[in-house]
PDB file of N, CA, C and O in Angstrom:
ATOM      1  N   MET A   1     -16.157   6.289   4.201  1.00  0.00           N
ATOM      2  CA  MET A   1     -14.629   5.914   3.945  1.00  0.00           C
ATOM      3  C   MET A   1     -13.899   6.988   3.084  1.00  0.00           C
ATOM      4  O   MET A   1     -14.388   7.305   2.000  1.00  0.00           O
ATOM      5  N   LEU A   2     -12.662   7.601   3.560  1.00  0.00           N
ATOM      6  CA  LEU A   2     -11.700   8.640   2.872  1.00  0.00           C
ATOM      7  C   LEU A   2     -10.313   7.816   2.702  1.00  0.00           C
ATOM      8  O   LEU A   2      -9.654   7.296   3.602  1.00  0.00           O
ATOM      9  N   SER A   3     -10.061   7.833   1.399  1.00  0.00           N
ATOM     10  CA  SER A   3      -8.706   7.524   1.008  1.00  0.00           C
ATOM     11  C   SER A   3      -7.793   8.741   0.383  1.00  0.00           C
ATOM     12  O   SER A   3      -8.187   9.497  -0.506  1.00  0.00           O
ATOM     13  N   VAL A   4      -6.535   8.791   0.994  1.00  0.00           N
ATOM     14  CA  VAL A   4      -6.077   9.748   0.203  1.00  0.00           C
ATOM     15  C   VAL A   4      -5.107   9.320  -0.895  1.00  0.00           C
ATOM     16  O   VAL A   4      -4.602   8.224  -0.651  1.00  0.00           O
ATOM     17  N   ILE A   5      -4.702   9.890  -2.050  1.00  0.00           N
ATOM     18  CA  ILE A   5      -3.756   9.495  -2.967  1.00  0.00           C
ATOM     19  C   ILE A   5      -2.841  10.858  -3.076  1.00  0.00           C
ATOM     20  O   ILE A   5      -3.135  11.973  -3.506  1.00  0.00           O
ATOM     21  N   ILE A   6      -1.764  10.405  -2.587  1.00  0.00           N
ATOM     22  CA  ILE A   6      -0.606  11.011  -2.958  1.00  0.00           C
ATOM     23  C   ILE A   6       0.300  10.870  -4.028  1.00  0.00           C
ATOM     24  O   ILE A   6       0.964   9.833  -4.015  1.00  0.00           O
ATOM     25  N   LEU A   7       0.507  11.745  -5.047  1.00  0.00           N
ATOM     26  CA  LEU A   7       1.223  11.662  -6.491  1.00  0.00           C
ATOM     27  C   LEU A   7       2.637  11.910  -5.703  1.00  0.00           C
ATOM     28  O   LEU A   7       2.659  12.818  -4.872  1.00  0.00           O
ATOM     29  N   ALA A   8       3.621  11.263  -5.895  1.00  0.00           N
ATOM     30  CA  ALA A   8       5.082  11.542  -5.472  1.00  0.00           C
ATOM     31  C   ALA A   8       6.089  10.868  -6.492  1.00  0.00           C
ATOM     32  O   ALA A   8       7.104  10.289  -6.107  1.00  0.00           O
ATOM     33  N   ALA A   9       5.764  10.977  -7.689  1.00  0.00           N
ATOM     34  CA  ALA A   9       6.880  10.379  -8.567  1.00  0.00           C
ATOM     35  C   ALA A   9       7.613  11.264  -9.465  1.00  0.00           C
ATOM     36  O   ALA A   9       8.349  10.895 -10.380  1.00  0.00           O
ATOM     37  N   GLY A  10       7.330  12.545  -9.102  1.00  0.00           N
ATOM     38  CA  GLY A  10       8.237  13.244  -9.825  1.00  0.00           C
ATOM     39  C   GLY A  10       9.525  13.442  -9.389  1.00  0.00           C
ATOM     40  O   GLY A  10       9.905  13.332  -8.223  1.00  0.00           O
ATOM     41  N   LYS A  11      10.388  13.824 -10.634  1.00  0.00           N
ATOM     42  CA  LYS A  11      12.082  13.351 -10.573  1.00  0.00           C
ATOM     43  C   LYS A  11      12.887  14.644 -10.171  1.00  0.00           C
ATOM     44  O   LYS A  11      13.962  14.593  -9.573  1.00  0.00           O
ATOM     45  N   GLY A  12      12.284  15.764 -10.542  1.00  0.00           N
ATOM     46  CA  GLY A  12      12.853  17.002 -10.140  1.00  0.00           C
ATOM     47  C   GLY A  12      13.812  17.470 -10.915  1.00  0.00           C
ATOM     48  O   GLY A  12      14.450  18.460 -10.556  1.00  0.00           O
ATOM     49  N   THR A  13      14.023  16.949 -11.891  1.00  0.00           N
ATOM     50  CA  THR A  13      15.126  17.023 -13.026  1.00  0.00           C
ATOM     51  C   THR A  13      15.396  18.421 -13.584  1.00  0.00           C
ATOM     52  O   THR A  13      16.407  18.587 -14.267  1.00  0.00           O
ATOM     53  N   ARG A  14      14.637  19.350 -13.363  1.00  0.00           N
ATOM     54  CA  ARG A  14      14.991  20.913 -13.572  1.00  0.00           C
ATOM     55  C   ARG A  14      15.454  21.554 -12.285  1.00  0.00           C
ATOM     56  O   ARG A  14      15.629  22.772 -12.262  1.00  0.00           O
ATOM     57  N   MET A  15      15.673  20.770 -11.153  1.00  0.00           N
ATOM     58  CA  MET A  15      16.288  21.677 -10.054  1.00  0.00           C
ATOM     59  C   MET A  15      17.670  21.503  -9.939  1.00  0.00           C
ATOM     60  O   MET A  15      18.181  20.669 -10.686  1.00  0.00           O
ATOM     61  N   ILE A  16      18.355  22.097  -9.185  1.00  0.00           N
ATOM     62  CA  ILE A  16      19.654  22.000  -9.028  1.00  0.00           C
ATOM     63  C   ILE A  16      20.257  20.885  -8.663  1.00  0.00           C
ATOM     64  O   ILE A  16      21.297  20.592  -9.253  1.00  0.00           O
ATOM     65  N   ASP A  17      19.781  20.061  -7.676  1.00  0.00           N
ATOM     66  CA  ASP A  17      20.122  18.759  -7.311  1.00  0.00           C
ATOM     67  C   ASP A  17      18.939  17.838  -7.710  1.00  0.00           C
ATOM     68  O   ASP A  17      18.005  17.469  -6.998  1.00  0.00           O
ATOM     69  N   SER A  18      19.159  17.586  -8.849  1.00  0.00           N
ATOM     70  CA  SER A  18      18.477  16.424  -9.387  1.00  0.00           C
ATOM     71  C   SER A  18      18.452  15.306  -9.290  1.00  0.00           C
ATOM     72  O   SER A  18      17.759  14.599 -10.022  1.00  0.00           O
ATOM     73  N   ASP A  19      19.435  14.726  -8.077  1.00  0.00           N
ATOM     74  CA  ASP A  19      19.521  13.546  -7.701  1.00  0.00           C
ATOM     75  C   ASP A  19      18.668  13.099  -6.357  1.00  0.00           C
ATOM     76  O   ASP A  19      18.656  12.015  -5.774  1.00  0.00           O
ATOM     77  N   VAL A  20      17.930  14.376  -6.064  1.00  0.00           N
ATOM     78  CA  VAL A  20      17.172  14.355  -4.607  1.00  0.00           C
ATOM     79  C   VAL A  20      15.529  14.294  -5.647  1.00  0.00           C
ATOM     80  O   VAL A  20      15.249  15.048  -6.579  1.00  0.00           O
ATOM     81  N   PRO A  21      14.759  13.266  -5.145  1.00  0.00           N
ATOM     82  CA  PRO A  21      13.179  13.201  -5.778  1.00  0.00           C
ATOM     83  C   PRO A  21      12.656  14.784  -5.435  1.00  0.00           C
ATOM     84  O   PRO A  21      13.184  15.519  -4.601  1.00  0.00           O
ATOM     85  N   LYS A  22      11.636  15.080  -6.178  1.00  0.00           N
ATOM     86  CA  LYS A  22      10.916  16.394  -5.730  1.00  0.00           C
ATOM     87  C   LYS A  22      10.393  16.191  -4.614  1.00  0.00           C
ATOM     88  O   LYS A  22      10.679  17.025  -3.755  1.00  0.00           O
ATOM     89  N   ALA A  23       9.609  15.229  -4.273  1.00  0.00           N
ATOM     90  CA  ALA A  23       9.134  15.096  -3.018  1.00  0.00           C
ATOM     91  C   ALA A  23       9.750  15.202  -1.626  1.00  0.00           C
ATOM     92  O   ALA A  23       9.038  15.457  -0.655  1.00  0.00           O
ATOM     93  N   CYS A  24      11.016  15.016  -1.523  1.00  0.00           N
ATOM     94  CA  CYS A  24      12.065  14.898  -0.833  1.00  0.00           C
ATOM     95  C   CYS A  24      12.929  16.320  -0.482  1.00  0.00           C
ATOM     96  O   CYS A  24      13.734  16.520   0.428  1.00  0.00           O
ATOM     97  N   ARG A  25      12.475  17.185  -1.501  1.00  0.00           N
ATOM     98  CA  ARG A  25      12.987  18.490  -1.430  1.00  0.00           C
ATOM     99  C   ARG A  25      12.537  19.274   0.075  1.00  0.00           C
ATOM    100  O   ARG A  25      11.372  19.032   0.387  1.00  0.00           O
ATOM    101  N   LYS A  26      13.161  20.016   0.875  1.00  0.00           N
ATOM    102  CA  LYS A  26      13.091  20.612   1.889  1.00  0.00           C
ATOM    103  C   LYS A  26      12.373  21.921   1.785  1.00  0.00           C
ATOM    104  O   LYS A  26      12.992  22.882   1.327  1.00  0.00           O
ATOM    105  N   VAL A  27      11.051  22.063   2.187  1.00  0.00           N
ATOM    106  CA  VAL A  27      10.333  23.315   2.364  1.00  0.00           C
ATOM    107  C   VAL A  27      10.421  23.854   3.881  1.00  0.00           C
ATOM    108  O   VAL A  27       9.690  23.267   4.678  1.00  0.00           O
ATOM    109  N   GLY A  28      11.160  24.814   4.339  1.00  0.00           N
ATOM    110  CA  GLY A  28      11.244  24.825   5.810  1.00  0.00           C
ATOM    111  C   GLY A  28      11.905  23.879   6.441  1.00  0.00           C
ATOM    112  O   GLY A  28      13.093  23.594   6.285  1.00  0.00           O
ATOM    113  N   ASN A  29      10.938  23.257   7.347  1.00  0.00           N
ATOM    114  CA  ASN A  29      11.870  22.227   8.270  1.00  0.00           C
ATOM    115  C   ASN A  29      11.198  21.096   7.795  1.00  0.00           C
ATOM    116  O   ASN A  29      11.438  20.085   8.454  1.00  0.00           O
ATOM    117  N   LEU A  30      10.442  20.957   6.869  1.00  0.00           N
ATOM    118  CA  LEU A  30      10.016  19.263   6.353  1.00  0.00           C
ATOM    119  C   LEU A  30      10.073  19.417   5.156  1.00  0.00           C
ATOM    120  O   LEU A  30      10.063  20.500   4.572  1.00  0.00           O
ATOM    121  N   THR A  31      10.158  18.037   4.539  1.00  0.00           N
ATOM    122  CA  THR A  31      10.140  18.039   3.033  1.00  0.00           C
ATOM    123  C   THR A  31       8.810  18.032   2.430  1.00  0.00           C
ATOM    124  O   THR A  31       7.825  17.718   3.099  1.00  0.00           O
ATOM    125  N   MET A  32       8.740  18.329   1.326  1.00  0.00           N
ATOM    126  CA  MET A  32       7.345  18.276   0.385  1.00  0.00           C
ATOM    127  C   MET A  32       6.355  17.551   0.752  1.00  0.00           C
ATOM    128  O   MET A  32       5.201  17.946   0.917  1.00  0.00           O
ATOM    129  N   ILE A  33       6.962  15.933   0.962  1.00  0.00           N
ATOM    130  CA  ILE A  33       6.055  14.833   1.102  1.00  0.00           C
ATOM    131  C   ILE A  33       5.425  14.718   2.565  1.00  0.00           C
ATOM    132  O   ILE A  33       4.292  14.323   2.842  1.00  0.00           O
ATOM    133  N   GLU A  34       6.567  15.218   3.560  1.00  0.00           N
ATOM    134  CA  GLU A  34       5.851  15.276   4.984  1.00  0.00           C
ATOM    135  C   GLU A  34       4.835  16.396   5.122  1.00  0.00           C
ATOM    136  O   GLU A  34       3.840  16.265   5.835  1.00  0.00           O
ATOM    137  N   HIS A  35       5.123  17.608   4.366  1.00  0.00           N
ATOM    138  CA  HIS A  35       4.070  18.597   4.502  1.00  0.00           C
ATOM    139  C   HIS A  35       2.501  18.089   4.132  1.00  0.00           C
ATOM    140  O   HIS A  35       1.416  18.253   4.691  1.00  0.00           O
ATOM    141  N   VAL A  36       2.971  17.327   2.801  1.00  0.00           N
ATOM    142  CA  VAL A  36       1.716  17.082   2.168  1.00  0.00           C
ATOM    143  C   VAL A  36       1.109  15.587   3.086  1.00  0.00           C
ATOM    144  O   VAL A  36      -0.078  15.281   2.975  1.00  0.00           O
ATOM    145  N   LEU A  37       1.825  14.957   3.745  1.00  0.00           N
ATOM    146  CA  LEU A  37       1.520  13.818   4.692  1.00  0.00           C
ATOM    147  C   LEU A  37       0.403  14.522   5.864  1.00  0.00           C
ATOM    148  O   LEU A  37      -0.797  14.250   5.892  1.00  0.00           O
ATOM    149  N   LYS A  38       1.039  15.397   6.724  1.00  0.00           N
ATOM    150  CA  LYS A  38       0.924  16.185   7.801  1.00  0.00           C
ATOM    151  C   LYS A  38      -0.526  16.615   7.500  1.00  0.00           C
ATOM    152  O   LYS A  38      -1.431  16.392   8.304  1.00  0.00           O
ATOM    153  N   SER A  39      -0.753  17.328   6.148  1.00  0.00           N
ATOM    154  CA  SER A  39      -2.151  18.106   6.273  1.00  0.00           C
ATOM    155  C   SER A  39      -3.098  16.990   5.523  1.00  0.00           C
ATOM    156  O   SER A  39      -4.246  17.417   5.400  1.00  0.00           O
ATOM    157  N   SER A  40      -2.931  15.836   5.059  1.00  0.00           N
ATOM    158  CA  SER A  40      -3.706  14.659   4.917  1.00  0.00           C
ATOM    159  C   SER A  40      -4.010  14.179   6.202  1.00  0.00           C
ATOM    160  O   SER A  40      -5.177  13.972   6.533  1.00  0.00           O
ATOM    161  N   GLU A  41      -3.013  13.975   6.988  1.00  0.00           N
ATOM    162  CA  GLU A  41      -3.485  13.192   8.188  1.00  0.00           C
ATOM    163  C   GLU A  41      -4.892  13.962   8.816  1.00  0.00           C
ATOM    164  O   GLU A  41      -5.820  13.329   9.318  1.00  0.00           O
ATOM    165  N   LYS A  42      -4.861  15.211   8.703  1.00  0.00           N
ATOM    166  CA  LYS A  42      -5.792  16.120   9.234  1.00  0.00           C
ATOM    167  C   LYS A  42      -7.068  15.946   9.074  1.00  0.00           C
ATOM    168  O   LYS A  42      -7.941  16.437   9.789  1.00  0.00           O
ATOM    169  N   LEU A  43      -7.296  14.953   7.750  1.00  0.00           N
ATOM    170  CA  LEU A  43      -8.497  14.871   7.180  1.00  0.00           C
ATOM    171  C   LEU A  43      -9.115  13.242   7.780  1.00  0.00           C
ATOM    172  O   LEU A  43     -10.181  12.738   7.426  1.00  0.00           O
ATOM    173  N   ASN A  44      -8.200  12.685   8.679  1.00  0.00           N
ATOM    174  CA  ASN A  44      -8.546  11.595   9.429  1.00  0.00           C
ATOM    175  C   ASN A  44      -9.030  10.438   8.308  1.00  0.00           C
ATOM    176  O   ASN A  44     -10.071   9.815   8.519  1.00  0.00           O
ATOM    177  N   PRO A  45      -8.289  10.203   7.203  1.00  0.00           N
ATOM    178  CA  PRO A  45      -8.512   9.462   6.238  1.00  0.00           C
ATOM    179  C   PRO A  45      -8.552   7.851   6.844  1.00  0.00           C
ATOM    180  O   PRO A  45      -8.051   7.580   7.936  1.00  0.00           O
ATOM    181  N   ASN A  46      -9.087   7.029   6.148  1.00  0.00           N
ATOM    182  CA  ASN A  46      -8.872   5.333   6.493  1.00  0.00           C
ATOM    183  C   ASN A  46      -7.757   4.900   5.821  1.00  0.00           C
ATOM    184  O   ASN A  46      -7.360   3.798   6.199  1.00  0.00           O
ATOM    185  N   LYS A  47      -7.079   5.462   4.872  1.00  0.00           N
ATOM    186  CA  LYS A  47      -5.792   5.170   4.088  1.00  0.00           C
ATOM    187  C   LYS A  47      -5.260   6.133   3.458  1.00  0.00           C
ATOM    188  O   LYS A  47      -5.994   6.987   2.963  1.00  0.00           O
ATOM    189  N   ILE A  48      -4.106   6.202   3.354  1.00  0.00           N
ATOM    190  CA  ILE A  48      -3.164   7.158   2.706  1.00  0.00           C
ATOM    191  C   ILE A  48      -2.204   6.484   1.667  1.00  0.00           C
ATOM    192  O   ILE A  48      -1.148   5.994   2.066  1.00  0.00           O
ATOM    193  N   ILE A  49      -2.567   6.446   0.273  1.00  0.00           N
ATOM    194  CA  ILE A  49      -1.509   5.956  -0.425  1.00  0.00           C
ATOM    195  C   ILE A  49      -0.583   6.777  -1.069  1.00  0.00           C
ATOM    196  O   ILE A  49      -1.030   7.866  -1.428  1.00  0.00           O
ATOM    197  N   VAL A  50       0.673   6.528  -1.327  1.00  0.00           N
ATOM    198  CA  VAL A  50       1.598   7.427  -1.821  1.00  0.00           C
ATOM    199  C   VAL A  50       2.274   6.726  -3.006  1.00  0.00           C
ATOM    200  O   VAL A  50       2.887   5.663  -2.898  1.00  0.00           O
ATOM    201  N   VAL A  51       2.070   7.574  -4.417  1.00  0.00           N
ATOM    202  CA  VAL A  51       2.493   6.868  -5.556  1.00  0.00           C
ATOM    203  C   VAL A  51       3.838   7.446  -5.805  1.00  0.00           C
ATOM    204  O   VAL A  51       3.981   8.665  -5.903  1.00  0.00           O
ATOM    205  N   VAL A  52       4.971   6.495  -5.925  1.00  0.00           N
ATOM    206  CA  VAL A  52       6.131   6.792  -6.184  1.00  0.00           C
ATOM    207  C   VAL A  52       6.749   6.308  -7.245  1.00  0.00           C
ATOM    208  O   VAL A  52       6.153   5.330  -7.695  1.00  0.00           O
ATOM    209  N   SER A  53       7.645   6.580  -7.791  1.00  0.00           N
ATOM    210  CA  SER A  53       8.384   5.916  -9.262  1.00  0.00           C
ATOM    211  C   SER A  53       9.169   4.983  -8.522  1.00  0.00           C
ATOM    212  O   SER A  53       9.524   5.198  -7.363  1.00  0.00           O
ATOM    213  N   LYS A  54       9.509   3.724  -9.308  1.00  0.00           N
ATOM    214  CA  LYS A  54      10.501   2.530  -8.823  1.00  0.00           C
ATOM    215  C   LYS A  54      11.727   3.118  -8.380  1.00  0.00           C
ATOM    216  O   LYS A  54      12.167   2.772  -7.284  1.00  0.00           O
ATOM    217  N   GLU A  55      12.373   4.000  -9.108  1.00  0.00           N
ATOM    218  CA  GLU A  55      13.784   4.351  -8.980  1.00  0.00           C
ATOM    219  C   GLU A  55      14.045   5.296  -7.716  1.00  0.00           C
ATOM    220  O   GLU A  55      15.191   5.553  -7.350  1.00  0.00           O
ATOM    221  N   ASN A  56      12.739   5.872  -6.977  1.00  0.00           N
ATOM    222  CA  ASN A  56      12.762   6.558  -5.884  1.00  0.00           C
ATOM    223  C   ASN A  56      12.263   5.909  -4.628  1.00  0.00           C
ATOM    224  O   ASN A  56      12.302   6.520  -3.561  1.00  0.00           O
ATOM    225  N   ILE A  57      11.812   4.733  -4.719  1.00  0.00           N
ATOM    226  CA  ILE A  57      10.973   4.263  -3.648  1.00  0.00           C
ATOM    227  C   ILE A  57      11.618   4.406  -2.208  1.00  0.00           C
ATOM    228  O   ILE A  57      11.151   5.001  -1.237  1.00  0.00           O
ATOM    229  N   ASP A  58      12.977   3.612  -2.329  1.00  0.00           N
ATOM    230  CA  ASP A  58      13.748   3.477  -1.049  1.00  0.00           C
ATOM    231  C   ASP A  58      13.811   5.039  -0.831  1.00  0.00           C
ATOM    232  O   ASP A  58      13.174   5.413   0.154  1.00  0.00           O
ATOM    233  N   TYR A  59      14.447   6.020  -1.549  1.00  0.00           N
ATOM    234  CA  TYR A  59      14.930   7.229  -1.010  1.00  0.00           C
ATOM    235  C   TYR A  59      13.619   7.879  -0.178  1.00  0.00           C
ATOM    236  O   TYR A  59      13.941   8.596   0.769  1.00  0.00           O
ATOM    237  N   ILE A  60      12.314   7.729  -0.399  1.00  0.00           N
ATOM    238  CA  ILE A  60      11.212   8.250  -0.074  1.00  0.00           C
ATOM    239  C   ILE A  60      10.599   7.338   0.936  1.00  0.00           C
ATOM    240  O   ILE A  60       9.788   7.728   1.776  1.00  0.00           O
ATOM    241  N   LYS A  61      10.937   6.345   0.844  1.00  0.00           N
ATOM    242  CA  LYS A  61      10.840   5.299   2.327  1.00  0.00           C
ATOM    243  C   LYS A  61      11.743   5.845   3.633  1.00  0.00           C
ATOM    244  O   LYS A  61      11.264   5.856   4.767  1.00  0.00           O
ATOM    245  N   ASN A  62      13.065   6.283   3.345  1.00  0.00           N
ATOM    246  CA  ASN A  62      14.046   6.455   4.155  1.00  0.00           C
ATOM    247  C   ASN A  62      13.355   7.805   4.740  1.00  0.00           C
ATOM    248  O   ASN A  62      13.335   7.844   5.970  1.00  0.00           O
ATOM    249  N   VAL A  63      12.752   8.979   4.027  1.00  0.00           N
ATOM    250  CA  VAL A  63      12.367  10.455   4.208  1.00  0.00           C
ATOM    251  C   VAL A  63      11.206   9.998   5.036  1.00  0.00           C
ATOM    252  O   VAL A  63      11.331  10.367   6.204  1.00  0.00           O
ATOM    253  N   VAL A  64      10.160   9.340   4.812  1.00  0.00           N
ATOM    254  CA  VAL A  64       8.863   8.890   5.458  1.00  0.00           C
ATOM    255  C   VAL A  64       8.820   7.663   6.136  1.00  0.00           C
ATOM    256  O   VAL A  64       8.177   6.662   5.819  1.00  0.00           O
ATOM    257  N   GLN A  65       9.668   7.852   7.235  1.00  0.00           N
ATOM    258  CA  GLN A  65       9.419   6.580   8.081  1.00  0.00           C
ATOM    259  C   GLN A  65       8.336   6.628   9.092  1.00  0.00           C
ATOM    260  O   GLN A  65       8.262   7.488   9.970  1.00  0.00           O
ATOM    261  N   ASP A  66       7.677   5.862   8.954  1.00  0.00           N
ATOM    262  CA  ASP A  66       6.206   5.748   9.583  1.00  0.00           C
ATOM    263  C   ASP A  66       6.471   6.032  10.949  1.00  0.00           C
ATOM    264  O   ASP A  66       5.552   6.037  11.768  1.00  0.00           O
TER     265      ASP A  66
END
């Protein structure tokens, strides 16, 4: 049984647009969290857990819609 835990609670306060969570920043065509999820899915895990801050949970949910 394999579980993946993704730590995505960073706020990115040192970045130019500090209102955008770090995990939601675009790298190429995808956000950082989408890149990590895509890579994690290749491992065929039983469960993927994404740890986010309570302030950014809705923002990240909108970016990563199942």
